[in-house]
C-alpha angles and dihedrals in degrees: 000000000000091000094051093048088052097050102036100071096053092044090051093049092049091049090051094048092049095045104032094099092052093044089051094049099249113152123192116215127197105228112207131172089259087069089068123076094238091099091068094054111101115242095029122111117244112253096249087059089072089068091060112097115253090241091060102043114113140108108342111240102170148331123231126195115226108178106289092350136080121217106215109204114197135164087267101050148292123294128185112214130178100250142120115255091220092053093048091050091051088055093053095072091126094051120078111234147119140229105234092173133021090250097046143062120183133195111243093223091055099056112104102177149346121231123188117211110188109295091349137068139208129205113217111218123211090245092058099259122128121224117199122235115214116237088239092056098038097098093045093047092049089054092046091049093050088051093048090048090049094053094040110048091184089067119089 
C-alpha cells in the first residue's frame, strides 16, 4: 500500500500533463501551404513543387509513387521527394492531367501516345518514358486519350 501511494501521485500527474490538451479539446493542426487557396490560382506552382531542387524544375511530365516518396519527372530531370502521391495530385487542380494507374499521375500536355498491349496499356510520354495504364482504368484512359486527341490536333 505504501508503494502504491508513493507512485500513484506522480503517475497521475504525468498522465494529466500528457493528456490535458486532448481532455480539454485542444487539437494541434499541421498548417502547410496546401491549406491555403494559392494552389488553386492558375499560374502558381503547387506547394510540393517547392521541394524539387531548382536544377530539376521544369515542365511537369508525370508523378510516380515510390513507397512514401514521389518521383517528380520534369523536362529538366527526375527528383525524389518525401511526399504523398494523393496530396500531390490534390495540389495539381490547375494542371490538366489524369491518373492512369494508382502509382502514377501524368500531365495531359505531355502524353504523346497510347499503346495497348493485350489487356494492358502504356502511355508514351514526350520525354520517351512509358507510364503503365492499369487494366481497370484502360477503357477510361482510352476514352480520355481520344477526347484529348480530338481537342488537341497536334497530339497523335
